[in-house]
C-alpha positions as CSV (number, residue, x, y, z in Angstrom):
1,M,-0.7,-2.1,15.8
2,L,-4.1,-1.1,14.4
3,Q,-4.4,-1.7,10.7
4,D,-6.1,0.7,8.4
5,A,-8.3,-1.8,6.7
6,H,-10.6,-0.5,4.0
7,S,-12.8,-1.9,1.2
8,R,-11.5,-2.0,-2.3
9,K,-12.0,1.1,-4.3
10,I,-15.5,1.8,-5.7
11,S,-15.9,3.9,-8.8
12,I,-19.1,6.0,-9.5
13,P,-20.0,8.5,-12.1
14,V,-20.6,12.1,-10.9
15,S,-23.0,14.7,-12.3
16,A,-23.3,17.7,-10.0
17,P,-25.5,20.6,-11.1
18,I,-25.3,24.1,-9.7
19,G,-25.8,23.9,-5.9
20,D,-25.0,21.2,-3.4
21,T,-24.9,17.5,-4.5
22,A,-24.3,14.7,-2.0
23,V,-22.1,12.4,-4.1
24,I,-21.6,9.8,-1.4
25,A,-23.7,9.5,1.7
26,G,-21.8,8.9,4.9
27,E,-22.2,5.9,7.1
28,N,-22.3,6.2,10.9
29,D,-19.8,3.4,11.5
30,R,-17.3,3.9,8.7
31,W,-14.8,6.4,7.5
32,L,-15.1,7.5,3.9
33,Y,-11.9,7.7,1.9
34,V,-12.1,9.6,-1.4
35,H,-9.1,8.5,-3.5
36,E,-9.8,10.3,-6.7
37,L,-12.1,12.9,-8.2
38,I,-11.8,13.7,-11.9
39,G,-14.0,15.7,-14.2
40,D,-14.7,19.1,-15.6
41,L,-17.1,22.1,-15.2
42,A,-19.4,23.0,-18.0
43,S,-19.2,26.8,-17.4
44,A,-16.7,28.9,-15.5
45,G,-17.2,28.8,-11.7
46,N,-16.2,27.3,-8.4
47,L,-16.1,23.7,-7.3
48,T,-16.0,23.4,-3.5
49,I,-15.6,20.0,-1.8
50,V,-17.5,19.8,1.5
51,A,-18.0,17.3,4.3
52,I,-21.4,17.7,5.9
53,N,-22.5,15.7,8.9
54,E,-26.1,14.9,10.2
55,A,-26.2,18.1,12.2
56,A,-25.5,20.1,9.0
57,A,-22.0,21.1,10.3
58,E,-19.7,21.7,7.3
59,R,-16.0,21.2,6.8
60,I,-14.7,22.7,3.6
61,L,-12.0,20.3,2.2
62,A,-11.0,22.2,-0.9
63,T,-12.1,25.0,-3.3
64,F,-11.1,25.4,-7.0
65,T,-11.9,28.1,-9.5
66,L,-12.3,26.5,-13.0
67,D,-12.7,27.9,-16.5
68,A,-15.5,26.5,-18.7
69,G,-14.4,23.0,-19.8
70,Q,-11.4,23.0,-17.5
71,G,-10.7,19.6,-16.1
72,I,-9.5,18.7,-12.7
73,T,-7.9,15.5,-11.4
74,L,-7.4,15.0,-7.6
75,Q,-5.7,11.8,-6.7
76,D,-4.3,10.1,-3.6
77,E,-1.7,12.1,-1.7
78,P,1.5,12.2,-3.8
79,G,4.3,10.2,-2.4
80,E,2.1,8.5,0.2
81,D,1.2,5.0,-0.6
82,N,-2.6,4.7,-1.0
83,R,-3.3,7.7,1.3
84,P,-6.7,9.1,0.3
85,R,-7.0,12.6,-0.9
86,F,-9.9,13.3,1.4
87,E,-10.8,11.5,4.7
88,L,-14.4,12.0,5.9
89,K,-15.4,11.1,9.4
90,P,-18.2,8.6,10.1
91,G,-21.6,10.2,9.3
92,E,-20.2,12.8,6.9
93,D,-21.5,13.1,3.4
94,F,-19.1,13.9,0.5
95,V,-20.7,16.9,-1.1
96,L,-19.8,18.9,-4.2
97,R,-20.9,22.6,-4.2
98,V,-20.9,23.9,-7.7
99,T,-21.4,27.4,-9.2
100,G,-21.3,28.2,-12.9
101,G,-22.3,24.9,-14.5
102,T,-22.6,21.2,-14.1
103,F,-19.5,19.2,-12.9
104,T,-19.3,15.8,-14.6
105,G,-16.8,13.1,-14.1
106,A,-16.0,10.2,-11.8
107,C,-15.2,9.5,-8.2
108,H,-13.2,6.6,-6.7
109,Y,-13.6,5.9,-3.0
110,S,-13.4,3.2,-0.3
111,L,-14.9,2.7,3.2
112,R,-12.7,2.2,6.3
113,Y,-14.0,-0.4,8.8
């Protein structure tokens, strides 16, 4: 049986102004597992979570409409032991697309070997 071995979780601060912000750069030989994204939006707007590969092809993973100061917490899939909220393929960047104001918070991720 093939094991799903991944690194321990890495925590980074996030500050994503209006537009696209590559929060985590993808690696060509590793899957990127995003376990948690927490934070809030300074002004009312949309937060879109996008995976973008080297060819600029996009996969929209989620979109949220938030009020000014409204917080969001996205964690591992409920009821599934340590299953990441978002799985990005090798070479895909984890990008936050923001409208309305700066999104600030934190992200917890790991890399699958």
